[in-house]
N, C-alpha and C positions, 0 to 999 in steps of 0.2 A: 504494499500500499504506499502511496506517496506520503511523504512526511508533511506535517502541518507547517505553514510558514511561521517563523519565529515572531514573537510579539514585536520585536524591533523592526522586522521587515514590514509587518502589518501597519505599524505606526508610520513608517516612512512612506508607504503607499498612500495612506490616508492624508498625510500632509501634502503629498504631491497633488492629490485631487483638490484639496482646499486651496493650495497655492495657485493651481491652474485656473480654478474657478474665480479666484480673486483677481488674477491678471486679466481674465476675459471681462470681468465686470468693470475693471478700471478702464480697459480699452473701449468698451461700449459706451461707458459714461463720458469718456473723453471725446469720442466721436459725436455723441449727442450734444455735448456742451459746445463743441466747435461749430457744429451746424447751426444750432439755435442761437447761441450767444452772438455769433458773427452776424447772423441774419437780423437780429433784433437790437444790435448795438447802435444802429442808426436812429437818429431822431425821426419820429413819425408825426406828421401833421395831418389830421383827419378832416376831410372836407365833405360836407353834405351837399348834394345837388339833385336836381331833377333833370331827366334826359331831354334837354332842349338846346337849340343852337346857341342861345345866349350864354349857356354854361359850358361851352366846349372846353374851357380851360381845365375843368376838374378832371375829366378822363384823360386829356392830353398830358397833364402834369403827372397823373398816376402812371401812365404808360412810360413817360420819359424817365421817371425816377425809380422804376422798379429795380434796376440794377445800378451798380456803381456806389459812389460814396456820397456824403452829404445828406440832406433831408430827404426822406421818403414821403411824398405826398400821396396819401391814400384817399381815393374817391369812394364815398359811400352813397349809393343811390337810394333816394327816399320815394315813397309812394304818394306823399302829400307834403305841401309846404307847412301846414300846421304842425305836423309831426317833426319836421326839420327844425322849426322855430323852437319847439320845446326841447329838442335835443341840444341845440346851441345854448339855450337858457340854462340848462342843467349841466353843461360842461361835458357832454358826451362827444361832441365834435369841437374842433378848434375854429372852424370857419364854415359859413353857410352861404351857398349861392342861392339866394332866396328872392322871392317875388317882391318887387320894390315897395309897394304900400305897406306890406307886412313889417318892413323894417321900421317904419314910422310908428306903427302900433307897438312893437316890441320896445322901442325907445321910450315912448310915452308911458309904458307899463313899468319902466325902471329896470329893464333887463340888462342895462350896462353895455349895450352894443354900440359898435362904431362901423360906419359905412366907409370902406377903404378902396372900393373898386367897383366900376360899372361894367356889367357884362356886355357882350356883343349886341349891337342894336339893330333894329329893323328886321326882326325875324318872327313877327307875330302877324297872324292872318285871320280875317273873318271869312268863314266859308258857310255855304248853305246847301241843302239838298238840291241836286241838279234839276229834279223834276219841278221845283217851285218856280223856276225861270225868273229869278229875282233880278230886277234892273237897278234898284236902289234900296237903301236901308228902309225906306218907307214901305216896301213890299213885305217886310218882316213883321208888320203890325200884327200882334196877337200870336205870333209864332214863338216857339220855345227856343231860346238862345242860351247855350251853356258857356260859362266862364270858369276859370280854374278855382276861384274862390272869391268871397266877398271882398277881401282886401287884395285885389289884383288890379293892375293897370288895365286889364281887359274889361273888367267890370266898369271901371271909370270910363274907358273909351266907348263902351257900348251905351252908357248913359249920355255921353257927349253926343253921340250920333242920334240917340233918341231925342235929345233936346233940339238938335239941328233939324230933324225931320218931323218934329211934332208928335213923337211917340212917348207916352207916359202911362202910368197906372196899368190897367189891364191890357193895354195895347203894347206894353213893353214887358215881356215875360222872360225874366232872366233867372237861370238856375245855376247852382254850383255843381261842378263835376271834376273829378281828378282827370288831368289831361290824357293819360293812357286809355281812359274809358270812352273818350269822346268819339273817336272814329267808328267804333262798333255801334255805339248808340245812334249815330246818324245813319249808318248803313241799315240798321234794323227799323228805322223810322221813329225811334224814341225821341230824337232831337230833330229840329228843323235847321238849326245852325249852331255854330260854335266859334268862339274867338279864343285863340290859343297860340302859344309859341310853337315854332317848327321843331321837328318834322310832323307833328300831329295833324296839322291842317293839310300839309302836302300829301299825307297818306291817303285821304279820300279823294283829293283832287287828282292825284296820280292814278288812282284806281278808277276814275271816271264816275265817282259817286257824288261828288260835290263840285261846286263852282266857287271861284273867289268873288266875294262881295267887295272887300277892301283889303289891301295891304295897309298895315297900320300907319306907315310913313306917308300915305296919301292924305291923311288928315291930322296926323300928330307927328311932325318931324322930330327926330331924335328921341323917339319913344324909348323909355327904359322898361324893359321887361323884368330882368333879374339883376341883382347886384350882389356884392360880397360883403357879408357882415362878419366881424370878429368881436369878441368881447374885450372891453378895456383891460380886464385882468390878463388876457393873453398878451396884449401889447406891453403891459407893465412887466410881465414875467419874461418875455422873449421877443423884444422888438426886432431883433435881427431875423428871426424866423418869419415874422409878419412881413418884413421888408422883402425877403426872398420869395415869399408866397405871392405877394402882389406883383412883384417884378416878373416872376415866371408866368403869372396869369396874363399880364399885358403882352409879354413876348410870345406867348402861345397864340394870341390873336393875330399878331403880325405874321407868324409862321403859317397859320391856317389860311390866311388871306391868299398866300402865294402857293399853297399846297392843298387845295380844296379836296382833291380826289384822295390823297393819302390821309388827310385829317378825317374824312368821311369813313374811310376803311377802318381807321383806329377806333373812332368813337362808336361806330355801329356795333362793334363787339361788346362794348359796355352797355349800350342801349338795347341790345337784342332787336335791332332794326336792320333791314337790308341796306347795304352800303350805297346802292344806287339810289335809294329813297333819300338818304341823308344828303348825298351829293346833289340830288335834284332840289331839295329844300334849300340848300346853301347857294344854289346857282339860279334860282327862279324867283324873281327876275335876276338876270345876270348882274353881278356886283351889287346886289341888294344889301347884304349884311355889312354893317359898319363895325370895324374892328378897332379903330384908333381913338375913339372917344370914351376912354375908360376912366378918366379923372372925374371924381365926384364934383358936382357943382351945386353950391348952396341954392342958387335961384331955381334950378330945375327941381330940386327936392322940395323947396318951399312951394312952388307951383303945384306939385303933386299933393302936398299936404293941404293946400287951399282947396283943391278939387275934392279931396276926401271930405272936407267939412261941408262944401257946397252940396254934395250928394248924400250928406248925412251918414257918412261912414265913420266920422270922428266928431267929437265935440270941440276939440281945440286943434290949432294948426302948429303948435310949437315943435320945432325941430332943433332948437339950440343944443349944441353938444353932440349931435348925431354924427356929423361928418368929420373924418380925419383924412384929408386929401394928400398929406405929406408923402405917404408911401407911393402912391400912384404918380405924383409929380416927379419923384426922384427915380422912377424906374428907368433903367438903362436899356435902350432898345437897339444897341449896336451889335453887329456881328451875328445876326440870326441866320443860320444856315440849315442844318438838319434838326430833327426833332429833339435831340439831346441838347442842342445849343440853347433851347428855351430856358434851361435851368440856370445857366451862367453866361453872362456876357464875357467877351474876351478880356484877358487881363492886359492892362496897359504896360 
């Protein structure tokens, strides 16, 4: 019969097993730490946005900063502006690409927000069902018109048109609806018309289900759809990050202007929309979207606030302390070439 291994030999084998397991554990832990710590050692700035052309900066910054060094700009898509506003208020995101009138509401509620950048302009469209054969806004009397929310420039613009064409009361039927739901509601006949940022209007126009009643710039030049808000706390804590965020957003617009097709291909993946639809929305009419008027202006926002009071959306028009234009004014727009260049201007 084979002899039993000595206690000394058994002990040696046991220690070898323990030692081997320990080395393997250390190796795995090291690899895990290397992968995760390196990946998360970069500063992350989280941006809330809705998938519209005025907010191209959010997905473009996310895409450009996914690899490399420096700040990682993380774009978080929201289903409603109200939800985004609460997320900013509660500190869950650092910045919000949010609908313009809501910024005034948040400011007056004491949310401590600052307007630091204006999104791309002239990308909102009023469309109606094609079978209605509408020739002017007056033909929408009594029809159901959807806008993104009560506190939206689209709601104000619709009321402005109503005033111009003599529509009010029961003849001006405005409802609130989240932009992604508008195209299907119109296609099924639940809506007669809707006013929204692109590409949601272009979606039904491109499909032959709607016709354009107005491009917003036809009666409201330099219309502001969305803008960027940050909290004063974020500015106080990390002004350099805010500066880089605003500068990169401004540079992304300049890049997108000259690279519409590529920009559409990038953001379409974030929006879950066909790239050709996004490109169509950005190019129809040609050169429609304005990318270079991103610096906040006091008189524009005051006018918006005054209109909100006029249409009984606010009681007071105070916007004192809302705007910080210093970051946008100081944005360096030199040396914009490829998508990565939007993050940093060339060093002198």
